[in-house]
N, CA and C atoms of all chains as a GROMACS GRO file, in nm:
protein
  585
    1MET      N    1   0.723  -8.664  -0.297
    1MET     CA    2   0.705  -8.658  -0.100
    1MET      C    3   0.865  -8.594  -0.073
    2GLY      N    4   0.838  -8.531   0.039
    2GLY     CA    5   0.922  -8.447   0.058
    2GLY      C    6   1.004  -8.508   0.183
    3THR      N    7   1.139  -8.526   0.237
    3THR     CA    8   1.219  -8.605   0.336
    3THR      C    9   1.199  -8.490   0.463
    4ALA      N   10   1.239  -8.472   0.552
    4ALA     CA   11   1.251  -8.369   0.702
    4ALA      C   12   1.291  -8.226   0.584
    5PRO      N   13   1.386  -8.290   0.588
    5PRO     CA   14   1.535  -8.145   0.570
    5PRO      C   15   1.501  -8.072   0.463
    6ASN      N   16   1.437  -8.119   0.346
    6ASN     CA   17   1.370  -8.062   0.220
    6ASN      C   18   1.234  -7.971   0.283
    7LYS      N   19   1.166  -8.014   0.351
    7LYS     CA   20   1.029  -7.951   0.409
    7LYS      C   21   1.099  -7.827   0.497
    8ALA      N   22   1.171  -7.825   0.626
    8ALA     CA   23   1.206  -7.709   0.664
    8ALA      C   24   1.287  -7.618   0.563
    9ALA      N   25   1.348  -7.660   0.479
    9ALA     CA   26   1.390  -7.533   0.387
    9ALA      C   27   1.288  -7.529   0.328
   10THR      N   28   1.233  -7.592   0.267
   10THR     CA   29   1.091  -7.508   0.224
   10THR      C   30   1.017  -7.422   0.260
   11ALA      N   31   0.990  -7.473   0.431
   11ALA     CA   32   0.900  -7.418   0.533
   11ALA      C   33   1.018  -7.243   0.516
   12ALA      N   34   1.120  -7.249   0.545
   12ALA     CA   35   1.240  -7.142   0.563
   12ALA      C   36   1.204  -7.072   0.459
   13LYS      N   37   1.198  -7.120   0.336
   13LYS     CA   38   1.215  -7.052   0.203
   13LYS      C   39   1.085  -6.958   0.195
   14SER      N   40   0.976  -7.004   0.227
   14SER     CA   41   0.894  -6.961   0.170
   14SER      C   42   0.832  -6.840   0.342
   15GLN      N   43   0.888  -6.878   0.451
   15GLN     CA   44   0.873  -6.752   0.554
   15GLN      C   45   0.955  -6.668   0.472
   16GLN      N   46   1.103  -6.649   0.480
   16GLN     CA   47   1.150  -6.533   0.413
   16GLN      C   48   1.077  -6.477   0.317
   17GLN      N   49   1.032  -6.531   0.222
   17GLN     CA   50   0.943  -6.444   0.114
   17GLN      C   51   0.855  -6.409   0.166
   18GLY      N   52   0.773  -6.440   0.250
   18GLY     CA   53   0.651  -6.358   0.362
   18GLY      C   54   0.545  -6.383   0.229
   19PHE      N   55   0.462  -6.225   0.202
   19PHE     CA   56   0.366  -6.198   0.118
   19PHE      C   57   0.452  -6.137   0.007
   20VAL      N   58   0.448  -6.219  -0.167
   20VAL     CA   59   0.532  -6.203  -0.239
   20VAL      C   60   0.432  -6.079  -0.304
   21TYR      N   61   0.312  -6.085  -0.303
   21TYR     CA   62   0.226  -5.992  -0.371
   21TYR      C   63   0.252  -5.838  -0.313
   22LEU      N   64   0.320  -5.782  -0.204
   22LEU     CA   65   0.302  -5.647  -0.129
   22LEU      C   66   0.340  -5.551  -0.216
   23PRO      N   67   0.466  -5.620  -0.285
   23PRO     CA   68   0.521  -5.521  -0.327
   23PRO      C   69   0.420  -5.463  -0.486
   24LEU      N   70   0.356  -5.545  -0.546
   24LEU     CA   71   0.271  -5.549  -0.635
   24LEU      C   72   0.192  -5.455  -0.604
   25ILE      N   73   0.109  -5.490  -0.470
   25ILE     CA   74  -0.022  -5.378  -0.438
   25ILE      C   75  -0.005  -5.266  -0.407
   26ALA      N   76   0.106  -5.258  -0.326
   26ALA     CA   77   0.193  -5.106  -0.273
   26ALA      C   78   0.204  -5.024  -0.361
   27GLY      N   79   0.303  -5.109  -0.526
   27GLY     CA   80   0.330  -5.021  -0.594
   27GLY      C   81   0.200  -4.959  -0.709
   28TRP      N   82   0.090  -5.078  -0.690
   28TRP     CA   83  -0.060  -5.007  -0.798
   28TRP      C   84  -0.090  -4.917  -0.693
   29LEU      N   85  -0.102  -4.926  -0.573
   29LEU     CA   86  -0.174  -4.800  -0.491
   29LEU      C   87  -0.106  -4.702  -0.511
   30VAL      N   88   0.009  -4.716  -0.445
   30VAL     CA   89   0.103  -4.535  -0.467
   30VAL      C   90   0.249  -4.575  -0.543
   31PRO      N   91   0.258  -4.494  -0.672
   31PRO     CA   92   0.322  -4.508  -0.753
   31PRO      C   93   0.499  -4.513  -0.726
   32GLY      N   94   0.541  -4.644  -0.714
   32GLY     CA   95   0.687  -4.619  -0.634
   32GLY      C   96   0.693  -4.717  -0.530
   33ALA      N   97   0.608  -4.765  -0.461
   33ALA     CA   98   0.589  -4.769  -0.341
   33ALA      C   99   0.658  -4.917  -0.332
   34GLY      N  100   0.612  -4.985  -0.438
   34GLY     CA  101   0.687  -5.123  -0.496
   34GLY      C  102   0.826  -5.153  -0.453
   35HIS      N  103   0.904  -5.041  -0.464
   35HIS     CA  104   1.015  -5.033  -0.535
   35HIS      C  105   1.107  -4.978  -0.392
   36PHE      N  106   1.032  -4.887  -0.333
   36PHE     CA  107   1.063  -4.844  -0.178
   36PHE      C  108   1.077  -4.959  -0.140
   37LEU      N  109   0.915  -5.054  -0.086
   37LEU     CA  110   0.950  -5.184   0.021
   37LEU      C  111   1.059  -5.265  -0.008
   38LEU      N  112   1.102  -5.269  -0.148
   38LEU     CA  113   1.229  -5.340  -0.164
   38LEU      C  114   1.392  -5.294  -0.198
   39ARG      N  115   1.373  -5.159  -0.122
   39ARG     CA  116   1.468  -5.065  -0.121
   39ARG      C  117   1.513  -5.017  -0.176
   40LYS      N  118   1.492  -4.979  -0.275
   40LYS     CA  119   1.506  -4.943  -0.424
   40LYS      C  120   1.469  -4.833  -0.459
   41TRP      N  121   1.594  -4.713  -0.334
   41TRP     CA  122   1.498  -4.600  -0.367
   41TRP      C  123   1.522  -4.498  -0.506
   42GLY      N  124   1.643  -4.507  -0.570
   42GLY     CA  125   1.633  -4.398  -0.686
   42GLY      C  126   1.539  -4.480  -0.848
   43ARG      N  127   1.518  -4.598  -0.834
   43ARG     CA  128   1.448  -4.634  -0.908
   43ARG      C  129   1.291  -4.584  -0.893
   44GLY      N  130   1.238  -4.632  -0.746
   44GLY     CA  131   1.107  -4.597  -0.685
   44GLY      C  132   1.074  -4.432  -0.654
   45ALA      N  133   1.199  -4.361  -0.701
   45ALA     CA  134   1.188  -4.206  -0.675
   45ALA      C  135   1.151  -4.156  -0.806
   46LEU      N  136   1.228  -4.256  -0.915
   46LEU     CA  137   1.191  -4.219  -1.076
   46LEU      C  138   1.067  -4.244  -1.093
   47LEU      N  139   0.972  -4.358  -1.062
   47LEU     CA  140   0.895  -4.404  -1.097
   47LEU      C  141   0.763  -4.306  -1.074
   48ALA      N  142   0.831  -4.302  -0.906
   48ALA     CA  143   0.686  -4.214  -0.882
   48ALA      C  144   0.700  -4.046  -0.938
   49ILE      N  145   0.808  -4.002  -0.947
   49ILE     CA  146   0.788  -3.852  -0.973
   49ILE      C  147   0.764  -3.880  -1.105
   50SER      N  148   0.786  -3.952  -1.209
   50SER     CA  149   0.724  -4.012  -1.355
   50SER      C  150   0.545  -4.036  -1.376
   51ILE      N  151   0.536  -4.121  -1.253
   51ILE     CA  152   0.389  -4.154  -1.310
   51ILE      C  153   0.281  -4.031  -1.240
   52ILE      N  154   0.333  -3.969  -1.122
   52ILE     CA  155   0.244  -3.844  -1.019
   52ILE      C  156   0.233  -3.726  -1.122
   53ALA      N  157   0.398  -3.723  -1.209
   53ALA     CA  158   0.370  -3.561  -1.272
   53ALA      C  159   0.290  -3.597  -1.397
   54MET      N  160   0.282  -3.742  -1.432
   54MET     CA  161   0.198  -3.740  -1.590
   54MET      C  162   0.036  -3.748  -1.529
   55PHE      N  163  -0.018  -3.812  -1.431
   55PHE     CA  164  -0.102  -3.802  -1.363
   55PHE      C  165  -0.163  -3.645  -1.339
   56ALA      N  166  -0.098  -3.564  -1.277
   56ALA     CA  167  -0.113  -3.453  -1.202
   56ALA      C  168  -0.098  -3.399  -1.399
   57LEU      N  169  -0.042  -3.374  -1.473
   57LEU     CA  170  -0.041  -3.290  -1.575
   57LEU      C  171  -0.148  -3.303  -1.646
   58GLY      N  172  -0.193  -3.407  -1.636
   58GLY     CA  173  -0.341  -3.464  -1.688
   58GLY      C  174  -0.447  -3.378  -1.673
   59LEU      N  175  -0.469  -3.391  -1.491
   59LEU     CA  176  -0.555  -3.303  -1.441
   59LEU      C  177  -0.489  -3.184  -1.446
   60ALA      N  178  -0.409  -3.144  -1.495
   60ALA     CA  179  -0.414  -2.968  -1.504
   60ALA      C  180  -0.391  -2.956  -1.642
   61MET      N  181  -0.446  -3.050  -1.714
   61MET     CA  182  -0.470  -2.975  -1.866
   61MET      C  183  -0.609  -3.005  -1.919
   62ASP      N  184  -0.716  -3.030  -1.755
   62ASP     CA  185  -0.844  -3.075  -1.762
   62ASP      C  186  -0.898  -3.172  -1.854
   63GLY      N  187  -0.765  -3.284  -1.825
   63GLY     CA  188  -0.847  -3.422  -1.849
   63GLY      C  189  -0.940  -3.498  -1.830
   64LYS      N  190  -0.977  -3.585  -1.856
   64LYS     CA  191  -1.137  -3.606  -1.798
   64LYS      C  192  -1.103  -3.731  -1.733
   65LEU      N  193  -1.179  -3.762  -1.604
   65LEU     CA  194  -1.178  -3.878  -1.530
   65LEU      C  195  -1.264  -4.007  -1.570
   66TYR      N  196  -1.231  -4.110  -1.575
   66TYR     CA  197  -1.362  -4.202  -1.666
   66TYR      C  198  -1.434  -4.212  -1.510
   67SER      N  199  -1.568  -4.231  -1.518
   67SER     CA  200  -1.683  -4.234  -1.394
   67SER      C  201  -1.771  -4.355  -1.389
   68GLY      N  202  -1.768  -4.390  -1.528
   68GLY     CA  203  -1.872  -4.505  -1.549
   68GLY      C  204  -1.805  -4.614  -1.668
   69ALA      N  205  -1.875  -4.695  -1.685
   69ALA     CA  206  -1.850  -4.735  -1.828
   69ALA      C  207  -1.978  -4.772  -1.921
   70GLN      N  208  -2.013  -4.677  -2.002
   70GLN     CA  209  -2.137  -4.679  -2.077
   70GLN      C  210  -2.106  -4.770  -2.202
   71ASP      N  211  -1.968  -4.758  -2.256
   71ASP     CA  212  -1.951  -4.816  -2.365
   71ASP      C  213  -1.796  -4.925  -2.349
   72ILE      N  214  -1.789  -4.958  -2.435
   72ILE     CA  215  -1.674  -5.030  -2.479
   72ILE      C  216  -1.500  -4.949  -2.444
   73LEU      N  217  -1.492  -4.823  -2.524
   73LEU     CA  218  -1.392  -4.728  -2.488
   73LEU      C  219  -1.405  -4.687  -2.330
   74GLU      N  220  -1.518  -4.603  -2.287
   74GLU     CA  221  -1.547  -4.564  -2.170
   74GLU      C  222  -1.469  -4.646  -2.080
   75LEU      N  223  -1.484  -4.800  -2.099
   75LEU     CA  224  -1.447  -4.946  -1.964
   75LEU      C  225  -1.320  -4.927  -1.976
   76LEU      N  226  -1.209  -4.958  -2.138
   76LEU     CA  227  -1.130  -4.962  -2.110
   76LEU      C  228  -1.072  -4.813  -2.084
   77GLY      N  229  -1.095  -4.642  -2.093
   77GLY     CA  230  -1.065  -4.574  -2.018
   77GLY      C  231  -1.061  -4.584  -1.867
   78MET      N  232  -1.196  -4.672  -1.836
   78MET     CA  233  -1.172  -4.668  -1.687
   78MET      C  234  -1.096  -4.770  -1.616
   79VAL      N  235  -1.052  -4.892  -1.729
   79VAL     CA  236  -0.930  -4.992  -1.667
   79VAL      C  237  -0.833  -4.900  -1.682
   80GLY      N  238  -0.786  -4.798  -1.771
   80GLY     CA  239  -0.657  -4.766  -1.735
   80GLY      C  240  -0.637  -4.669  -1.626
   81ASP      N  241  -0.759  -4.582  -1.634
   81ASP     CA  242  -0.767  -4.481  -1.510
   81ASP      C  243  -0.748  -4.580  -1.346
   82LEU      N  244  -0.808  -4.672  -1.357
   82LEU     CA  245  -0.789  -4.757  -1.233
   82LEU      C  246  -0.674  -4.808  -1.181
   83GLY      N  247  -0.583  -4.831  -1.292
   83GLY     CA  248  -0.408  -4.859  -1.271
   83GLY      C  249  -0.340  -4.710  -1.211
   84ASN      N  250  -0.443  -4.590  -1.198
   84ASN     CA  251  -0.351  -4.492  -1.113
   84ASN      C  252  -0.338  -4.555  -0.953
   85GLY      N  253  -0.451  -4.653  -0.896
   85GLY     CA  254  -0.457  -4.686  -0.701
   85GLY      C  255  -0.533  -4.586  -0.646
   86LEU      N  256  -0.442  -4.533  -0.571
   86LEU     CA  257  -0.513  -4.415  -0.524
   86LEU      C  258  -0.538  -4.273  -0.564
   87MET      N  259  -0.408  -4.268  -0.678
   87MET     CA  260  -0.432  -4.150  -0.684
   87MET      C  261  -0.584  -4.128  -0.789
   88PHE      N  262  -0.629  -4.219  -0.827
   88PHE     CA  263  -0.772  -4.202  -0.854
   88PHE      C  264  -0.850  -4.208  -0.755
   89PHE      N  265  -0.878  -4.290  -0.724
   89PHE     CA  266  -0.968  -4.258  -0.623
   89PHE      C  267  -1.006  -4.152  -0.522
   90VAL      N  268  -0.904  -4.102  -0.516
   90VAL     CA  269  -0.898  -3.953  -0.397
   90VAL      C  270  -0.926  -3.816  -0.495
   91SER      N  271  -0.879  -3.855  -0.636
   91SER     CA  272  -0.941  -3.745  -0.769
   91SER      C  273  -1.092  -3.761  -0.716
   92ARG      N  274  -1.107  -3.867  -0.744
   92ARG     CA  275  -1.260  -3.900  -0.814
   92ARG      C  276  -1.311  -3.832  -0.686
   93THR      N  277  -1.327  -3.882  -0.578
   93THR     CA  278  -1.370  -3.811  -0.469
   93THR      C  279  -1.402  -3.725  -0.423
   94ILE      N  280  -1.254  -3.586  -0.446
   94ILE     CA  281  -1.230  -3.442  -0.417
   94ILE      C  282  -1.299  -3.402  -0.544
   95GLY      N  283  -1.310  -3.477  -0.655
   95GLY     CA  284  -1.423  -3.403  -0.805
   95GLY      C  285  -1.304  -3.351  -0.884
   96LEU      N  286  -1.176  -3.395  -0.874
   96LEU     CA  287  -1.110  -3.365  -0.996
   96LEU      C  288  -1.143  -3.383  -1.141
   97GLY      N  289  -1.087  -3.340  -1.218
   97GLY     CA  290  -1.083  -3.372  -1.389
   97GLY      C  291  -1.156  -3.280  -1.410
   98GLY      N  292  -1.175  -3.354  -1.560
   98GLY     CA  293  -1.251  -3.219  -1.639
   98GLY      C  294  -1.406  -3.260  -1.704
   99ASP      N  295  -1.438  -3.155  -1.753
   99ASP     CA  296  -1.631  -3.209  -1.823
   99ASP      C  297  -1.561  -3.276  -1.937
  100PRO      N  298  -1.647  -3.370  -1.998
  100PRO     CA  299  -1.640  -3.409  -2.154
  100PRO      C  300  -1.513  -3.304  -2.199
  101VAL      N  301  -1.484  -3.391  -2.275
  101VAL     CA  302  -1.385  -3.249  -2.331
  101VAL      C  303  -1.414  -3.208  -2.432
  102GLN      N  304  -1.365  -3.059  -2.403
  102GLN     CA  305  -1.418  -2.963  -2.512
  102GLN      C  306  -1.280  -2.869  -2.557
  103PHE      N  307  -1.128  -2.926  -2.564
  103PHE     CA  308  -1.050  -2.898  -2.617
  103PHE      C  309  -0.939  -2.962  -2.625
  104THR      N  310  -0.848  -2.933  -2.740
  104THR     CA  311  -0.770  -3.015  -2.780
  104THR      C  312  -0.704  -3.102  -2.703
  105THR      N  313  -0.617  -2.995  -2.590
  105THR     CA  314  -0.602  -3.023  -2.484
  105THR      C  315  -0.595  -3.112  -2.375
  106ALA      N  316  -0.737  -3.081  -2.338
  106ALA     CA  317  -0.791  -3.183  -2.232
  106ALA      C  318  -0.820  -3.308  -2.298
  107ASP      N  319  -0.822  -3.331  -2.384
  107ASP     CA  320  -0.793  -3.499  -2.448
  107ASP      C  321  -0.707  -3.531  -2.448
  108TYR      N  322  -0.595  -3.440  -2.457
  108TYR     CA  323  -0.426  -3.491  -2.410
  108TYR      C  324  -0.450  -3.554  -2.285
  109GLY      N  325  -0.498  -3.450  -2.173
  109GLY     CA  326  -0.522  -3.454  -2.072
  109GLY      C  327  -0.590  -3.638  -2.000
  110THR      N  328  -0.671  -3.653  -2.042
  110THR     CA  329  -0.727  -3.729  -2.031
  110THR      C  330  -0.681  -3.822  -2.089
  111LYS      N  331  -0.566  -3.891  -2.200
  111LYS     CA  332  -0.498  -3.957  -2.240
  111LYS      C  333  -0.336  -3.978  -2.137
  112PHE      N  334  -0.301  -3.908  -2.103
  112PHE     CA  335  -0.170  -3.853  -1.995
  112PHE      C  336  -0.261  -3.947  -1.899
  113ILE      N  337  -0.367  -3.902  -1.833
  113ILE     CA  338  -0.399  -3.987  -1.714
  113ILE      C  339  -0.406  -4.155  -1.721
  114VAL      N  340  -0.490  -4.209  -1.849
  114VAL     CA  341  -0.473  -4.314  -1.839
  114VAL      C  342  -0.383  -4.365  -1.840
  115VAL      N  343  -0.244  -4.303  -1.974
  115VAL     CA  344  -0.146  -4.396  -1.999
  115VAL      C  345  -0.031  -4.372  -1.818
  116ALA      N  346  -0.077  -4.315  -1.785
  116ALA     CA  347   0.027  -4.293  -1.651
  116ALA      C  348  -0.101  -4.416  -1.564
  117GLY      N  349  -0.158  -4.432  -1.528
  117GLY     CA  350  -0.239  -4.562  -1.523
  117GLY      C  351  -0.158  -4.687  -1.555
  118LEU      N  352  -0.156  -4.669  -1.673
  118LEU     CA  353  -0.088  -4.805  -1.729
  118LEU      C  354   0.076  -4.797  -1.716
  119LEU      N  355   0.132  -4.707  -1.682
  119LEU     CA  356   0.223  -4.709  -1.672
  119LEU      C  357   0.272  -4.741  -1.522
  120ASN      N  358   0.177  -4.708  -1.407
  120ASN     CA  359   0.194  -4.773  -1.303
  120ASN      C  360   0.153  -4.891  -1.252
  121VAL      N  361   0.099  -4.981  -1.381
  121VAL     CA  362   0.110  -5.114  -1.368
  121VAL      C  363   0.187  -5.187  -1.427
  122ILE      N  364   0.262  -5.132  -1.510
  122ILE     CA  365   0.412  -5.172  -1.501
  122ILE      C  366   0.478  -5.169  -1.436
  123ALA      N  367   0.514  -5.030  -1.377
  123ALA     CA  368   0.588  -5.024  -1.256
  123ALA      C  369   0.555  -5.162  -1.122
  124ALA      N  370   0.467  -5.154  -1.135
  124ALA     CA  371   0.392  -5.306  -1.051
  124ALA      C  372   0.433  -5.352  -1.041
  125VAL      N  373   0.431  -5.444  -1.146
  125VAL     CA  374   0.453  -5.544  -1.194
  125VAL      C  375   0.635  -5.565  -1.220
  126ASP      N  376   0.673  -5.454  -1.217
  126ASP     CA  377   0.824  -5.475  -1.204
  126ASP      C  378   0.910  -5.457  -1.059
  127ALA      N  379   0.805  -5.435  -0.996
  127ALA     CA  380   0.849  -5.453  -0.829
  127ALA      C  381   0.805  -5.596  -0.801
  128HIS      N  382   0.700  -5.628  -0.824
  128HIS     CA  383   0.633  -5.801  -0.801
  128HIS      C  384   0.748  -5.907  -0.840
  129ASN      N  385   0.842  -5.843  -0.980
  129ASN     CA  386   0.965  -5.905  -1.042
  129ASN      C  387   1.066  -5.918  -0.955
  130LEU      N  388   1.070  -5.806  -0.884
  130LEU     CA  389   1.204  -5.809  -0.860
  130LEU      C  390   1.207  -5.906  -0.731
  131ARG      N  391   1.035  -5.880  -0.669
  131ARG     CA  392   1.048  -5.939  -0.512
  131ARG      C  393   1.046  -6.123  -0.560
  132THR      N  394   0.998  -6.153  -0.686
  132THR     CA  395   1.008  -6.271  -0.662
  132THR      C  396   1.143  -6.357  -0.741
  133GLY      N  397   1.234  -6.282  -0.709
  133GLY     CA  398   1.365  -6.270  -0.845
  133GLY      C  399   1.363  -6.308  -0.935
  134ARG      N  400   1.292  -6.277  -1.027
  134ARG     CA  401   1.273  -6.324  -1.188
  134ARG      C  402   1.386  -6.126  -1.232
  135LYS      N  403   1.376  -6.071  -1.187
  135LYS     CA  404   1.452  -5.942  -1.200
  135LYS      C  405   1.561  -5.925  -1.102
  136SER      N  406   1.670  -5.877  -1.107
  136SER     CA  407   1.756  -5.790  -1.033
  136SER      C  408   1.806  -5.679  -1.014
  137MET      N  409  -0.552  -2.321  -1.598
  137MET     CA  410  -0.569  -2.490  -1.697
  137MET      C  411  -0.466  -2.463  -1.792
  138LEU      N  412  -0.383  -2.575  -1.818
  138LEU     CA  413  -0.234  -2.621  -1.836
  138LEU      C  414  -0.281  -2.653  -1.984
  139ARG      N  415  -0.254  -2.521  -2.096
  139ARG     CA  416  -0.227  -2.589  -2.256
  139ARG      C  417  -0.105  -2.600  -2.299
  140PRO      N  418  -0.011  -2.720  -2.261
  140PRO     CA  419   0.124  -2.702  -2.404
  140PRO      C  420   0.046  -2.736  -2.504
  141SER      N  421   0.133  -2.676  -2.580
  141SER     CA  422   0.166  -2.667  -2.700
  141SER      C  423   0.193  -2.828  -2.766
  142HIS      N  424   0.107  -2.900  -2.867
  142HIS     CA  425   0.108  -3.013  -2.901
  142HIS      C  426   0.259  -3.123  -2.931
  143PHE      N  427   0.353  -3.016  -2.968
  143PHE     CA  428   0.502  -3.080  -2.975
  143PHE      C  429   0.562  -3.104  -2.811
  144ALA      N  430   0.529  -2.987  -2.741
  144ALA     CA  431   0.522  -3.000  -2.592
  144ALA      C  432   0.475  -3.106  -2.534
  145ALA      N  433   0.331  -3.118  -2.539
  145ALA     CA  434   0.276  -3.200  -2.512
  145ALA      C  435   0.370  -3.352  -2.502
  146VAL      N  436   0.405  -3.403  -2.700
  146VAL     CA  437   0.452  -3.536  -2.667
  146VAL      C  438   0.602  -3.552  -2.633
  147LEU      N  439   0.667  -3.424  -2.616
  147LEU     CA  440   0.804  -3.451  -2.547
  147LEU      C  441   0.778  -3.523  -2.417
  148LEU      N  442   0.652  -3.408  -2.335
  148LEU     CA  443   0.634  -3.447  -2.201
  148LEU      C  444   0.582  -3.622  -2.186
  149PHE      N  445   0.546  -3.634  -2.262
  149PHE     CA  446   0.463  -3.779  -2.273
  149PHE      C  447   0.565  -3.861  -2.297
  150GLY      N  448   0.687  -3.860  -2.383
  150GLY     CA  449   0.839  -3.945  -2.403
  150GLY      C  450   0.903  -3.932  -2.327
  151LEU      N  451   0.925  -3.800  -2.259
  151LEU     CA  452   0.980  -3.810  -2.097
  151LEU      C  453   0.972  -3.915  -2.036
  152PHE      N  454   0.839  -3.922  -1.974
  152PHE     CA  455   0.773  -3.981  -1.841
  152PHE      C  456   0.776  -4.100  -1.908
  153ALA      N  457   0.693  -4.166  -2.012
  153ALA     CA  458   0.685  -4.287  -2.049
  153ALA      C  459   0.885  -4.370  -2.082
  154SER      N  460   0.939  -4.270  -2.130
  154SER     CA  461   1.078  -4.333  -2.139
  154SER      C  462   1.165  -4.409  -1.992
  155VAL      N  463   1.138  -4.253  -1.918
  155VAL     CA  464   1.173  -4.324  -1.793
  155VAL      C  465   1.112  -4.451  -1.707
  156VAL      N  466   0.996  -4.453  -1.751
  156VAL     CA  467   0.945  -4.620  -1.680
  156VAL      C  468   0.981  -4.726  -1.771
  157PHE      N  469   0.970  -4.750  -1.922
  157PHE     CA  470   1.032  -4.823  -2.008
  157PHE      C  471   1.198  -4.862  -1.960
  158GLY      N  472   1.280  -4.707  -1.979
  158GLY     CA  473   1.377  -4.764  -1.899
  158GLY      C  474   1.414  -4.836  -1.760
  159ILE      N  475   1.349  -4.793  -1.702
  159ILE     CA  476   1.378  -4.881  -1.516
  159ILE      C  477   1.298  -5.003  -1.557
  160THR      N  478   1.196  -5.038  -1.621
  160THR     CA  479   1.158  -5.154  -1.594
  160THR      C  480   1.146  -5.276  -1.713
  161GLN      N  481   1.243  -5.196  -1.817
  161GLN     CA  482   1.235  -5.331  -1.934
  161GLN      C  483   1.426  -5.366  -1.923
  162ARG      N  484   1.486  -5.303  -1.845
  162ARG     CA  485   1.634  -5.312  -1.821
  162ARG      C  486   1.691  -5.346  -1.698
  163GLU      N  487   1.795  -5.450  -1.679
  163GLU     CA  488   1.834  -5.448  -1.530
  163GLU      C  489   1.967  -5.373  -1.455
  164THR      N  490   2.026  -5.360  -1.535
  164THR     CA  491   2.109  -5.259  -1.496
  164THR      C  492   2.125  -5.100  -1.513
  165PRO      N  493   2.167  -5.026  -1.438
  165PRO     CA  494   2.131  -4.871  -1.491
  165PRO      C  495   2.195  -4.839  -1.545
  166GLN      N  496   2.304  -4.887  -1.642
  166GLN     CA  497   2.361  -4.825  -1.752
  166GLN      C  498   2.278  -4.867  -1.924
  167LYS      N  499   2.198  -4.961  -1.861
  167LYS     CA  500   2.123  -5.017  -1.991
  167LYS      C  501   2.007  -4.936  -1.951
  168MET      N  502   2.007  -4.925  -1.854
  168MET     CA  503   1.848  -4.827  -1.813
  168MET      C  504   1.838  -4.708  -1.873
  169ILE      N  505   1.982  -4.631  -1.864
  169ILE     CA  506   1.993  -4.496  -1.922
  169ILE      C  507   1.938  -4.517  -2.086
  170ARG      N  508   2.024  -4.605  -2.137
  170ARG     CA  509   2.020  -4.583  -2.270
  170ARG      C  510   1.919  -4.666  -2.348
  171TYR      N  511   1.832  -4.728  -2.270
  171TYR     CA  512   1.678  -4.738  -2.308
  171TYR      C  513   1.627  -4.638  -2.336
  172GLY      N  514   1.589  -4.561  -2.195
  172GLY     CA  515   1.553  -4.466  -2.180
  172GLY      C  516   1.562  -4.359  -2.324
  173LEU      N  517   1.679  -4.372  -2.300
  173LEU     CA  518   1.682  -4.279  -2.426
  173LEU      C  519   1.689  -4.254  -2.539
  174TYR      N  520   1.689  -4.423  -2.572
  174TYR     CA  521   1.642  -4.451  -2.753
  174TYR      C  522   1.507  -4.413  -2.737
  175CYS      N  523   1.465  -4.464  -2.639
  175CYS     CA  524   1.288  -4.445  -2.621
  175CYS      C  525   1.249  -4.349  -2.658
  176PHE      N  526   1.350  -4.264  -2.595
  176PHE     CA  527   1.283  -4.060  -2.576
  176PHE      C  528   1.305  -4.051  -2.722
  177VAL      N  529   1.423  -4.099  -2.770
  177VAL     CA  530   1.463  -4.044  -2.921
  177VAL      C  531   1.366  -4.104  -3.005
  178LEU      N  532   1.276  -4.211  -2.998
  178LEU     CA  533   1.191  -4.310  -3.081
  178LEU      C  534   1.099  -4.212  -3.072
  179PHE      N  535   1.045  -4.101  -2.938
  179PHE     CA  536   0.913  -4.079  -2.941
  179PHE      C  537   0.860  -3.914  -3.024
  180ALA      N  538   1.040  -3.880  -2.982
  180ALA     CA  539   0.997  -3.692  -3.072
  180ALA      C  540   1.066  -3.775  -3.158
  181GLY      N  541   1.152  -3.848  -3.198
  181GLY     CA  542   1.155  -3.844  -3.356
  181GLY      C  543   1.094  -3.891  -3.448
  182SER      N  544   0.974  -3.976  -3.413
  182SER     CA  545   0.849  -4.024  -3.462
  182SER      C  546   0.776  -3.927  -3.501
  183ALA      N  547   0.771  -3.831  -3.396
  183ALA     CA  548   0.678  -3.739  -3.392
  183ALA      C  549   0.678  -3.578  -3.513
  184ILE      N  550   0.826  -3.596  -3.487
  184ILE     CA  551   0.881  -3.501  -3.587
  184ILE      C  552   0.819  -3.532  -3.726
  185VAL      N  553   0.896  -3.645  -3.758
  185VAL     CA  554   0.884  -3.716  -3.893
  185VAL      C  555   0.714  -3.767  -3.920
  186LEU      N  556   0.629  -3.804  -3.875
  186LEU     CA  557   0.533  -3.785  -3.929
  186LEU      C  558   0.438  -3.675  -3.901
  187SER      N  559   0.503  -3.573  -3.882
  187SER     CA  560   0.463  -3.440  -3.869
  187SER      C  561   0.488  -3.356  -3.976
  188TRP      N  562   0.632  -3.378  -4.035
  188TRP     CA  563   0.653  -3.373  -4.180
  188TRP      C  564   0.556  -3.437  -4.293
  189VAL      N  565   0.586  -3.580  -4.273
  189VAL     CA  566   0.532  -3.660  -4.362
  189VAL      C  567   0.341  -3.576  -4.424
  190MET      N  568   0.274  -3.568  -4.242
  190MET     CA  569   0.162  -3.512  -4.284
  190MET      C  570   0.139  -3.350  -4.334
  191PHE      N  571   0.249  -3.269  -4.315
  191PHE     CA  572   0.294  -3.134  -4.367
  191PHE      C  573   0.279  -3.154  -4.535
  192LEU      N  574   0.387  -3.247  -4.602
  192LEU     CA  575   0.394  -3.272  -4.735
  192LEU      C  576   0.266  -3.339  -4.794
  193ILE      N  577   0.199  -3.474  -4.706
  193ILE     CA  578   0.087  -3.475  -4.775
  193ILE      C  579  -0.042  -3.353  -4.785
  194ALA      N  580  -0.042  -3.256  -4.698
  194ALA     CA  581  -0.135  -3.185  -4.689
  194ALA      C  582  -0.085  -3.067  -4.783
  195ARG      N  583   0.044  -3.038  -4.857
  195ARG     CA  584   0.021  -2.962  -4.956
  195ARG      C  585  -0.002  -2.974  -5.091
   0.00000   0.00000   0.00000
């Protein structure tokens, strides 16, 4: 049971915090955006460059964008791809991504795209940790 | 279509992954740089060592 000053302090704290998941969601949708929201410009820029470059190189290598989940491996690849947020949805919409793998480098490209998605999830969680104060 | 060599692909992969690992896994800029370099050396070094191991096995 809280006293009036305690309730006021809690309310003020939650108001100050706002929507704590915003950097997480923004960081997932656009690489680095979570850090930009928190005014971590340098970190955000480096994360954005790394993740976007990895995704773009994957596409340039004719990597495949997973479109369905016919088996467990496809499903896992799809989960990794979804980590890319808007980049994945936009690329799917405009028909980017190669056909089923025909070259060794195309297989590398597919892995680049999946790993870019996984790295983007790590970056988004990092932005969330910065927002909640778990990390400085 | 871009077709890098296997080693170039490893270096690109290691570079981008190391940047993200360095920034997300450490708190201060100095520690981020050191950890990023450490990860990159491990990526590139392990690729070179494993390549030599496979070469020697195949002989």
